[in-house]
PyMOL commands that place a pseudoatom at each C-alpha (Angstrom):
pseudoatom trace, name=CA, resn=UNK, resi=1, chain=A, elem=C, hetatm=0, pos=[92.857, 13.915, 105.921]
pseudoatom trace, name=CA, resn=UNK, resi=2, chain=A, elem=C, hetatm=0, pos=[90.993, 17.456, 106.814]
pseudoatom trace, name=CA, resn=UNK, resi=3, chain=A, elem=C, hetatm=0, pos=[90.949, 20.573, 104.729]
pseudoatom trace, name=CA, resn=UNK, resi=4, chain=A, elem=C, hetatm=0, pos=[92.196, 23.634, 105.772]
pseudoatom trace, name=CA, resn=UNK, resi=5, chain=A, elem=C, hetatm=0, pos=[89.406, 26.361, 106.774]
pseudoatom trace, name=CA, resn=UNK, resi=6, chain=A, elem=C, hetatm=0, pos=[91.546, 29.092, 105.401]
pseudoatom trace, name=CA, resn=UNK, resi=7, chain=A, elem=C, hetatm=0, pos=[92.361, 27.593, 102.023]
pseudoatom trace, name=CA, resn=UNK, resi=8, chain=A, elem=C, hetatm=0, pos=[88.775, 26.260, 101.466]
pseudoatom trace, name=CA, resn=UNK, resi=9, chain=A, elem=C, hetatm=0, pos=[88.138, 29.918, 101.948]
pseudoatom trace, name=CA, resn=UNK, resi=10, chain=A, elem=C, hetatm=0, pos=[90.267, 31.547, 99.707]
pseudoatom trace, name=CA, resn=UNK, resi=11, chain=A, elem=C, hetatm=0, pos=[89.283, 29.106, 96.447]
pseudoatom trace, name=CA, resn=UNK, resi=12, chain=A, elem=C, hetatm=0, pos=[85.670, 29.852, 97.218]
pseudoatom trace, name=CA, resn=UNK, resi=13, chain=A, elem=C, hetatm=0, pos=[86.789, 33.905, 96.954]
pseudoatom trace, name=CA, resn=UNK, resi=14, chain=A, elem=C, hetatm=0, pos=[88.577, 33.113, 93.639]
pseudoatom trace, name=CA, resn=UNK, resi=15, chain=A, elem=C, hetatm=0, pos=[85.434, 31.160, 92.379]
pseudoatom trace, name=CA, resn=UNK, resi=16, chain=A, elem=C, hetatm=0, pos=[83.098, 34.471, 93.511]
pseudoatom trace, name=CA, resn=UNK, resi=17, chain=A, elem=C, hetatm=0, pos=[85.636, 36.725, 92.011]
pseudoatom trace, name=CA, resn=UNK, resi=18, chain=A, elem=C, hetatm=0, pos=[85.554, 34.956, 88.724]
pseudoatom trace, name=CA, resn=UNK, resi=19, chain=A, elem=C, hetatm=0, pos=[82.035, 34.448, 88.679]
pseudoatom trace, name=CA, resn=UNK, resi=20, chain=A, elem=C, hetatm=0, pos=[81.729, 38.655, 89.323]
pseudoatom trace, name=CA, resn=UNK, resi=21, chain=A, elem=C, hetatm=0, pos=[84.198, 39.087, 86.591]
pseudoatom trace, name=CA, resn=UNK, resi=22, chain=A, elem=C, hetatm=0, pos=[82.084, 37.036, 84.184]
pseudoatom trace, name=CA, resn=UNK, resi=23, chain=A, elem=C, hetatm=0, pos=[79.154, 38.526, 85.324]
pseudoatom trace, name=CA, resn=UNK, resi=24, chain=A, elem=C, hetatm=0, pos=[80.333, 42.052, 84.495]
pseudoatom trace, name=CA, resn=UNK, resi=25, chain=A, elem=C, hetatm=0, pos=[81.772, 40.593, 81.275]
pseudoatom trace, name=CA, resn=UNK, resi=26, chain=A, elem=C, hetatm=0, pos=[78.074, 39.834, 80.302]
pseudoatom trace, name=CA, resn=UNK, resi=27, chain=A, elem=C, hetatm=0, pos=[76.717, 43.101, 81.414]
pseudoatom trace, name=CA, resn=UNK, resi=28, chain=A, elem=C, hetatm=0, pos=[79.611, 45.000, 79.209]
pseudoatom trace, name=CA, resn=UNK, resi=29, chain=A, elem=C, hetatm=0, pos=[78.397, 42.786, 76.449]
pseudoatom trace, name=CA, resn=UNK, resi=30, chain=A, elem=C, hetatm=0, pos=[74.976, 43.778, 77.206]
pseudoatom trace, name=CA, resn=UNK, resi=31, chain=A, elem=C, hetatm=0, pos=[75.640, 47.322, 77.020]
pseudoatom trace, name=CA, resn=UNK, resi=32, chain=A, elem=C, hetatm=0, pos=[77.794, 47.434, 74.183]
pseudoatom trace, name=CA, resn=UNK, resi=33, chain=A, elem=C, hetatm=0, pos=[75.238, 45.794, 72.179]
pseudoatom trace, name=CA, resn=UNK, resi=34, chain=A, elem=C, hetatm=0, pos=[72.666, 48.884, 73.024]
pseudoatom trace, name=CA, resn=UNK, resi=35, chain=A, elem=C, hetatm=0, pos=[75.155, 51.529, 71.734]
pseudoatom trace, name=CA, resn=UNK, resi=36, chain=A, elem=C, hetatm=0, pos=[75.770, 52.785, 68.187]
pseudoatom trace, name=CA, resn=UNK, resi=37, chain=A, elem=C, hetatm=0, pos=[78.965, 51.485, 66.952]
pseudoatom trace, name=CA, resn=UNK, resi=38, chain=A, elem=C, hetatm=0, pos=[80.522, 54.763, 66.646]
pseudoatom trace, name=CA, resn=UNK, resi=39, chain=A, elem=C, hetatm=0, pos=[79.994, 55.477, 70.063]
pseudoatom trace, name=CA, resn=UNK, resi=40, chain=A, elem=C, hetatm=0, pos=[81.264, 52.414, 71.678]
pseudoatom trace, name=CA, resn=UNK, resi=41, chain=A, elem=C, hetatm=0, pos=[84.023, 51.177, 69.238]
pseudoatom trace, name=CA, resn=UNK, resi=42, chain=A, elem=C, hetatm=0, pos=[86.529, 49.659, 70.921]
pseudoatom trace, name=CA, resn=UNK, resi=43, chain=A, elem=C, hetatm=0, pos=[89.309, 50.434, 68.763]
pseudoatom trace, name=CA, resn=UNK, resi=44, chain=A, elem=C, hetatm=0, pos=[92.006, 52.176, 70.872]
pseudoatom trace, name=CA, resn=UNK, resi=45, chain=A, elem=C, hetatm=0, pos=[89.815, 52.912, 73.614]
pseudoatom trace, name=CA, resn=UNK, resi=46, chain=A, elem=C, hetatm=0, pos=[90.080, 51.569, 77.120]
pseudoatom trace, name=CA, resn=UNK, resi=47, chain=A, elem=C, hetatm=0, pos=[86.873, 49.914, 78.963]
pseudoatom trace, name=CA, resn=UNK, resi=48, chain=A, elem=C, hetatm=0, pos=[86.526, 53.046, 81.305]
pseudoatom trace, name=CA, resn=UNK, resi=49, chain=A, elem=C, hetatm=0, pos=[86.671, 55.642, 78.229]
pseudoatom trace, name=CA, resn=UNK, resi=50, chain=A, elem=C, hetatm=0, pos=[83.821, 53.351, 76.553]
pseudoatom trace, name=CA, resn=UNK, resi=51, chain=A, elem=C, hetatm=0, pos=[81.681, 52.904, 79.489]
pseudoatom trace, name=CA, resn=UNK, resi=52, chain=A, elem=C, hetatm=0, pos=[82.125, 56.492, 79.838]
pseudoatom trace, name=CA, resn=UNK, resi=53, chain=A, elem=C, hetatm=0, pos=[81.114, 57.222, 76.212]
pseudoatom trace, name=CA, resn=UNK, resi=54, chain=A, elem=C, hetatm=0, pos=[78.043, 54.844, 76.918]
pseudoatom trace, name=CA, resn=UNK, resi=55, chain=A, elem=C, hetatm=0, pos=[77.054, 56.818, 79.801]
pseudoatom trace, name=CA, resn=UNK, resi=56, chain=A, elem=C, hetatm=0, pos=[77.434, 60.072, 77.965]
pseudoatom trace, name=CA, resn=UNK, resi=57, chain=A, elem=C, hetatm=0, pos=[74.960, 58.644, 74.969]
pseudoatom trace, name=CA, resn=UNK, resi=58, chain=A, elem=C, hetatm=0, pos=[72.424, 57.660, 77.863]
pseudoatom trace, name=CA, resn=UNK, resi=59, chain=A, elem=C, hetatm=0, pos=[72.188, 61.165, 79.174]
pseudoatom trace, name=CA, resn=UNK, resi=60, chain=A, elem=C, hetatm=0, pos=[72.007, 62.565, 75.800]
pseudoatom trace, name=CA, resn=UNK, resi=61, chain=A, elem=C, hetatm=0, pos=[68.638, 59.872, 74.993]
pseudoatom trace, name=CA, resn=UNK, resi=62, chain=A, elem=C, hetatm=0, pos=[67.220, 60.956, 78.618]
pseudoatom trace, name=CA, resn=UNK, resi=63, chain=A, elem=C, hetatm=0, pos=[67.185, 64.496, 77.421]
pseudoatom trace, name=CA, resn=UNK, resi=64, chain=A, elem=C, hetatm=0, pos=[66.138, 63.864, 73.800]
pseudoatom trace, name=CA, resn=UNK, resi=65, chain=A, elem=C, hetatm=0, pos=[63.354, 61.850, 75.482]
pseudoatom trace, name=CA, resn=UNK, resi=66, chain=A, elem=C, hetatm=0, pos=[62.337, 64.752, 77.872]
pseudoatom trace, name=CA, resn=UNK, resi=67, chain=A, elem=C, hetatm=0, pos=[61.916, 67.036, 75.176]
pseudoatom trace, name=CA, resn=UNK, resi=68, chain=A, elem=C, hetatm=0, pos=[59.973, 64.731, 73.017]
pseudoatom trace, name=CA, resn=UNK, resi=69, chain=A, elem=C, hetatm=0, pos=[57.510, 64.267, 75.825]
pseudoatom trace, name=CA, resn=UNK, resi=70, chain=A, elem=C, hetatm=0, pos=[57.179, 68.048, 76.154]
pseudoatom trace, name=CA, resn=UNK, resi=71, chain=A, elem=C, hetatm=0, pos=[56.783, 68.434, 72.345]
pseudoatom trace, name=CA, resn=UNK, resi=72, chain=A, elem=C, hetatm=0, pos=[53.863, 65.473, 72.605]
pseudoatom trace, name=CA, resn=UNK, resi=73, chain=A, elem=C, hetatm=0, pos=[52.310, 66.972, 75.545]
pseudoatom trace, name=CA, resn=UNK, resi=74, chain=A, elem=C, hetatm=0, pos=[52.289, 70.253, 73.898]
pseudoatom trace, name=CA, resn=UNK, resi=75, chain=A, elem=C, hetatm=0, pos=[50.759, 69.050, 70.855]
pseudoatom trace, name=CA, resn=UNK, resi=76, chain=A, elem=C, hetatm=0, pos=[48.361, 66.983, 72.593]
pseudoatom trace, name=CA, resn=UNK, resi=77, chain=A, elem=C, hetatm=0, pos=[47.370, 69.932, 74.634]
pseudoatom trace, name=CA, resn=UNK, resi=78, chain=A, elem=C, hetatm=0, pos=[46.684, 71.817, 71.449]
pseudoatom trace, name=CA, resn=UNK, resi=79, chain=A, elem=C, hetatm=0, pos=[44.810, 69.274, 69.794]
pseudoatom trace, name=CA, resn=UNK, resi=80, chain=A, elem=C, hetatm=0, pos=[42.784, 68.217, 72.502]
pseudoatom trace, name=CA, resn=UNK, resi=81, chain=A, elem=C, hetatm=0, pos=[42.274, 70.886, 75.223]
pseudoatom trace, name=CA, resn=UNK, resi=82, chain=A, elem=C, hetatm=0, pos=[41.804, 73.701, 72.600]
pseudoatom trace, name=CA, resn=UNK, resi=83, chain=A, elem=C, hetatm=0, pos=[40.081, 72.136, 69.574]
pseudoatom trace, name=CA, resn=UNK, resi=84, chain=A, elem=C, hetatm=0, pos=[37.617, 70.314, 71.426]
pseudoatom trace, name=CA, resn=UNK, resi=85, chain=A, elem=C, hetatm=0, pos=[35.093, 73.384, 71.603]
pseudoatom trace, name=CA, resn=UNK, resi=86, chain=A, elem=C, hetatm=0, pos=[36.046, 74.114, 67.723]
pseudoatom trace, name=CA, resn=UNK, resi=87, chain=A, elem=C, hetatm=0, pos=[35.184, 70.644, 67.013]
pseudoatom trace, name=CA, resn=UNK, resi=88, chain=A, elem=C, hetatm=0, pos=[31.941, 70.894, 68.679]
pseudoatom trace, name=CA, resn=UNK, resi=89, chain=A, elem=C, hetatm=0, pos=[31.194, 74.114, 67.094]
pseudoatom trace, name=CA, resn=UNK, resi=90, chain=A, elem=C, hetatm=0, pos=[31.955, 72.622, 63.634]
pseudoatom trace, name=CA, resn=UNK, resi=91, chain=A, elem=C, hetatm=0, pos=[29.436, 69.809, 64.231]
pseudoatom trace, name=CA, resn=UNK, resi=92, chain=A, elem=C, hetatm=0, pos=[26.813, 72.404, 65.163]
pseudoatom trace, name=CA, resn=UNK, resi=93, chain=A, elem=C, hetatm=0, pos=[27.594, 75.003, 62.500]
pseudoatom trace, name=CA, resn=UNK, resi=94, chain=A, elem=C, hetatm=0, pos=[27.491, 71.904, 59.884]
pseudoatom trace, name=CA, resn=UNK, resi=95, chain=A, elem=C, hetatm=0, pos=[23.993, 70.825, 61.188]
pseudoatom trace, name=CA, resn=UNK, resi=96, chain=A, elem=C, hetatm=0, pos=[22.784, 74.225, 60.223]
pseudoatom trace, name=CA, resn=UNK, resi=97, chain=A, elem=C, hetatm=0, pos=[24.113, 74.013, 56.731]
pseudoatom trace, name=CA, resn=UNK, resi=98, chain=A, elem=C, hetatm=0, pos=[21.250, 73.413, 54.534]
pseudoatom trace, name=CA, resn=UNK, resi=99, chain=A, elem=C, hetatm=0, pos=[22.144, 71.425, 51.553]
pseudoatom trace, name=CA, resn=UNK, resi=100, chain=A, elem=C, hetatm=0, pos=[22.182, 72.898, 48.274]
pseudoatom trace, name=CA, resn=UNK, resi=101, chain=A, elem=C, hetatm=0, pos=[23.047, 71.882, 44.807]
pseudoatom trace, name=CA, resn=UNK, resi=102, chain=A, elem=C, hetatm=0, pos=[23.640, 73.006, 41.341]
pseudoatom trace, name=CA, resn=UNK, resi=103, chain=A, elem=C, hetatm=0, pos=[23.574, 70.848, 38.538]
pseudoatom trace, name=CA, resn=UNK, resi=104, chain=A, elem=C, hetatm=0, pos=[24.644, 72.072, 35.179]
pseudoatom trace, name=CA, resn=UNK, resi=105, chain=A, elem=C, hetatm=0, pos=[23.558, 69.595, 32.371]
pseudoatom trace, name=CA, resn=UNK, resi=106, chain=A, elem=C, hetatm=0, pos=[24.779, 69.660, 28.960]
pseudoatom trace, name=CA, resn=UNK, resi=107, chain=A, elem=C, hetatm=0, pos=[23.215, 67.006, 27.154]
pseudoatom trace, name=CA, resn=UNK, resi=108, chain=A, elem=C, hetatm=0, pos=[25.077, 63.721, 27.704]
pseudoatom trace, name=CA, resn=UNK, resi=109, chain=A, elem=C, hetatm=0, pos=[27.024, 65.272, 30.228]
pseudoatom trace, name=CA, resn=UNK, resi=110, chain=A, elem=C, hetatm=0, pos=[26.205, 66.400, 33.686]
pseudoatom trace, name=CA, resn=UNK, resi=111, chain=A, elem=C, hetatm=0, pos=[28.298, 68.263, 36.550]
pseudoatom trace, name=CA, resn=UNK, resi=112, chain=A, elem=C, hetatm=0, pos=[26.758, 68.315, 40.041]
pseudoatom trace, name=CA, resn=UNK, resi=113, chain=A, elem=C, hetatm=0, pos=[27.996, 70.850, 42.714]
pseudoatom trace, name=CA, resn=UNK, resi=114, chain=A, elem=C, hetatm=0, pos=[26.674, 69.766, 46.238]
pseudoatom trace, name=CA, resn=UNK, resi=115, chain=A, elem=C, hetatm=0, pos=[27.499, 72.077, 48.990]
pseudoatom trace, name=CA, resn=UNK, resi=116, chain=A, elem=C, hetatm=0, pos=[26.257, 70.632, 52.580]
pseudoatom trace, name=CA, resn=UNK, resi=117, chain=A, elem=C, hetatm=0, pos=[27.504, 70.476, 56.181]
pseudoatom trace, name=CA, resn=UNK, resi=118, chain=A, elem=C, hetatm=0, pos=[29.814, 67.898, 57.432]
pseudoatom trace, name=CA, resn=UNK, resi=119, chain=A, elem=C, hetatm=0, pos=[26.803, 65.410, 59.027]
pseudoatom trace, name=CA, resn=UNK, resi=120, chain=A, elem=C, hetatm=0, pos=[25.046, 64.760, 55.747]
pseudoatom trace, name=CA, resn=UNK, resi=121, chain=A, elem=C, hetatm=0, pos=[27.943, 64.976, 52.721]
pseudoatom trace, name=CA, resn=UNK, resi=122, chain=A, elem=C, hetatm=0, pos=[28.940, 61.416, 52.934]
pseudoatom trace, name=CA, resn=UNK, resi=123, chain=A, elem=C, hetatm=0, pos=[25.318, 60.060, 52.989]
pseudoatom trace, name=CA, resn=UNK, resi=124, chain=A, elem=C, hetatm=0, pos=[24.116, 62.506, 50.002]
pseudoatom trace, name=CA, resn=UNK, resi=125, chain=A, elem=C, hetatm=0, pos=[27.259, 61.973, 47.942]
pseudoatom trace, name=CA, resn=UNK, resi=126, chain=A, elem=C, hetatm=0, pos=[26.988, 58.075, 48.065]
pseudoatom trace, name=CA, resn=UNK, resi=127, chain=A, elem=C, hetatm=0, pos=[23.453, 58.483, 47.388]
pseudoatom trace, name=CA, resn=UNK, resi=128, chain=A, elem=C, hetatm=0, pos=[23.955, 60.696, 44.245]
pseudoatom trace, name=CA, resn=UNK, resi=129, chain=A, elem=C, hetatm=0, pos=[26.654, 58.368, 42.889]
pseudoatom trace, name=CA, resn=UNK, resi=130, chain=A, elem=C, hetatm=0, pos=[24.239, 55.536, 43.265]
pseudoatom trace, name=CA, resn=UNK, resi=131, chain=A, elem=C, hetatm=0, pos=[21.279, 57.548, 41.473]
pseudoatom trace, name=CA, resn=UNK, resi=132, chain=A, elem=C, hetatm=0, pos=[23.732, 58.307, 38.849]
pseudoatom trace, name=CA, resn=UNK, resi=133, chain=A, elem=C, hetatm=0, pos=[24.728, 54.713, 38.051]
pseudoatom trace, name=CA, resn=UNK, resi=134, chain=A, elem=C, hetatm=0, pos=[20.936, 53.521, 38.474]
pseudoatom trace, name=CA, resn=UNK, resi=135, chain=A, elem=C, hetatm=0, pos=[20.514, 55.787, 35.766]
pseudoatom trace, name=CA, resn=UNK, resi=136, chain=A, elem=C, hetatm=0, pos=[23.285, 54.312, 33.256]
pseudoatom trace, name=CA, resn=UNK, resi=137, chain=A, elem=C, hetatm=0, pos=[25.621, 57.340, 34.192]
pseudoatom trace, name=CA, resn=UNK, resi=138, chain=A, elem=C, hetatm=0, pos=[29.617, 56.840, 34.438]
pseudoatom trace, name=CA, resn=UNK, resi=139, chain=A, elem=C, hetatm=0, pos=[31.350, 58.781, 36.923]
pseudoatom trace, name=CA, resn=UNK, resi=140, chain=A, elem=C, hetatm=0, pos=[34.275, 60.534, 35.289]
pseudoatom trace, name=CA, resn=UNK, resi=141, chain=A, elem=C, hetatm=0, pos=[35.577, 62.150, 38.689]
pseudoatom trace, name=CA, resn=UNK, resi=142, chain=A, elem=C, hetatm=0, pos=[34.143, 62.984, 41.810]
pseudoatom trace, name=CA, resn=UNK, resi=143, chain=A, elem=C, hetatm=0, pos=[35.904, 65.953, 44.202]
pseudoatom trace, name=CA, resn=UNK, resi=144, chain=A, elem=C, hetatm=0, pos=[35.182, 66.502, 47.985]
pseudoatom trace, name=CA, resn=UNK, resi=145, chain=A, elem=C, hetatm=0, pos=[36.876, 69.637, 49.763]
pseudoatom trace, name=CA, resn=UNK, resi=146, chain=A, elem=C, hetatm=0, pos=[35.950, 70.531, 53.217]
pseudoatom trace, name=CA, resn=UNK, resi=147, chain=A, elem=C, hetatm=0, pos=[36.248, 74.043, 54.721]
pseudoatom trace, name=CA, resn=UNK, resi=148, chain=A, elem=C, hetatm=0, pos=[35.542, 74.705, 58.213]
pseudoatom trace, name=CA, resn=UNK, resi=149, chain=A, elem=C, hetatm=0, pos=[31.943, 73.228, 58.654]
pseudoatom trace, name=CA, resn=UNK, resi=150, chain=A, elem=C, hetatm=0, pos=[30.959, 72.973, 55.080]
pseudoatom trace, name=CA, resn=UNK, resi=151, chain=A, elem=C, hetatm=0, pos=[31.656, 70.298, 52.643]
pseudoatom trace, name=CA, resn=UNK, resi=152, chain=A, elem=C, hetatm=0, pos=[31.816, 70.917, 48.505]
pseudoatom trace, name=CA, resn=UNK, resi=153, chain=A, elem=C, hetatm=0, pos=[31.314, 67.996, 46.400]
pseudoatom trace, name=CA, resn=UNK, resi=154, chain=A, elem=C, hetatm=0, pos=[31.764, 68.250, 42.668]
pseudoatom trace, name=CA, resn=UNK, resi=155, chain=A, elem=C, hetatm=0, pos=[30.574, 64.916, 40.406]
pseudoatom trace, name=CA, resn=UNK, resi=156, chain=A, elem=C, hetatm=0, pos=[31.628, 64.743, 36.591]
pseudoatom trace, name=CA, resn=UNK, resi=157, chain=A, elem=C, hetatm=0, pos=[29.441, 62.132, 34.957]
pseudoatom trace, name=CA, resn=UNK, resi=158, chain=A, elem=C, hetatm=0, pos=[28.366, 61.184, 31.562]
pseudoatom trace, name=CA, resn=UNK, resi=159, chain=A, elem=C, hetatm=0, pos=[25.456, 58.749, 30.147]
pseudoatom trace, name=CA, resn=UNK, resi=160, chain=A, elem=C, hetatm=0, pos=[26.942, 55.423, 29.502]
pseudoatom trace, name=CA, resn=UNK, resi=161, chain=A, elem=C, hetatm=0, pos=[27.302, 54.099, 25.741]
pseudoatom trace, name=CA, resn=UNK, resi=162, chain=A, elem=C, hetatm=0, pos=[24.881, 51.227, 26.845]
pseudoatom trace, name=CA, resn=UNK, resi=163, chain=A, elem=C, hetatm=0, pos=[22.297, 53.811, 28.009]
pseudoatom trace, name=CA, resn=UNK, resi=164, chain=A, elem=C, hetatm=0, pos=[22.664, 56.450, 25.029]
pseudoatom trace, name=CA, resn=UNK, resi=165, chain=A, elem=C, hetatm=0, pos=[19.062, 56.444, 23.615]
pseudoatom trace, name=CA, resn=UNK, resi=166, chain=A, elem=C, hetatm=0, pos=[17.144, 55.793, 26.648]
pseudoatom trace, name=CA, resn=UNK, resi=167, chain=A, elem=C, hetatm=0, pos=[18.753, 57.814, 29.257]
pseudoatom trace, name=CA, resn=UNK, resi=168, chain=A, elem=C, hetatm=0, pos=[18.872, 61.604, 29.588]
pseudoatom trace, name=CA, resn=UNK, resi=169, chain=A, elem=C, hetatm=0, pos=[20.191, 64.016, 32.270]
pseudoatom trace, name=CA, resn=UNK, resi=170, chain=A, elem=C, hetatm=0, pos=[17.036, 65.775, 32.665]
pseudoatom trace, name=CA, resn=UNK, resi=171, chain=A, elem=C, hetatm=0, pos=[15.386, 63.125, 35.046]
pseudoatom trace, name=CA, resn=UNK, resi=172, chain=A, elem=C, hetatm=0, pos=[18.392, 62.357, 36.879]
pseudoatom trace, name=CA, resn=UNK, resi=173, chain=A, elem=C, hetatm=0, pos=[18.912, 66.215, 37.653]
pseudoatom trace, name=CA, resn=UNK, resi=174, chain=A, elem=C, hetatm=0, pos=[15.146, 66.421, 38.839]
pseudoatom trace, name=CA, resn=UNK, resi=175, chain=A, elem=C, hetatm=0, pos=[15.442, 62.927, 40.917]
pseudoatom trace, name=CA, resn=UNK, resi=176, chain=A, elem=C, hetatm=0, pos=[18.684, 64.680, 42.827]
pseudoatom trace, name=CA, resn=UNK, resi=177, chain=A, elem=C, hetatm=0, pos=[17.030, 67.896, 43.243]
pseudoatom trace, name=CA, resn=UNK, resi=178, chain=A, elem=C, hetatm=0, pos=[14.043, 66.571, 44.961]
pseudoatom trace, name=CA, resn=UNK, resi=179, chain=A, elem=C, hetatm=0, pos=[16.563, 64.178, 47.083]
pseudoatom trace, name=CA, resn=UNK, resi=180, chain=A, elem=C, hetatm=0, pos=[18.680, 67.259, 48.107]
pseudoatom trace, name=CA, resn=UNK, resi=181, chain=A, elem=C, hetatm=0, pos=[15.770, 69.313, 48.854]
pseudoatom trace, name=CA, resn=UNK, resi=182, chain=A, elem=C, hetatm=0, pos=[14.021, 67.115, 51.251]
pseudoatom trace, name=CA, resn=UNK, resi=183, chain=A, elem=C, hetatm=0, pos=[11.632, 65.697, 48.697]
pseudoatom trace, name=CA, resn=UNK, resi=184, chain=A, elem=C, hetatm=0, pos=[10.153, 69.248, 48.033]
for i in range(1, 184): cmd.bond("trace and resi %d" % i, "trace and resi %d" % (i + 1))
show_as sticks, trace
zoom trace
């Protein structure tokens, strides 16, 4: 028995239409999972209303994205383009700031104030801390403030308990001054 070509085409069309509906249903489910619940809630809204709400939400996101891109470009432009000469100037200025040290010695306590350029401040800070520890001092606190191209360091320390009789702040003061002034 031969099949009628017309009936074969009709069942094909039904299958194709069924597959298309299933595909659309899957796409709708994917869209629904991406949209916040308050926007895509199914309660009382038809499919077209839900799709319309999703389209509006996507348009809002697109506008928000454009605004954020413009803001980022503006901020990058301010930070990168405008500040590059300032950063270079700060580096050049910091190289010109000669280090200065002021040491307040009160027996077993020592307070060190160091003013230097940014290029040498961290090196000097670490070296002074090491010197103090080598001499048996305990560091109570250390502060660093940067303003423009100048670094202001303050170190508060005390002679350690194990070194009270043999250590004094006079020798460390001279070592630090000699180091900061370049051996002079």
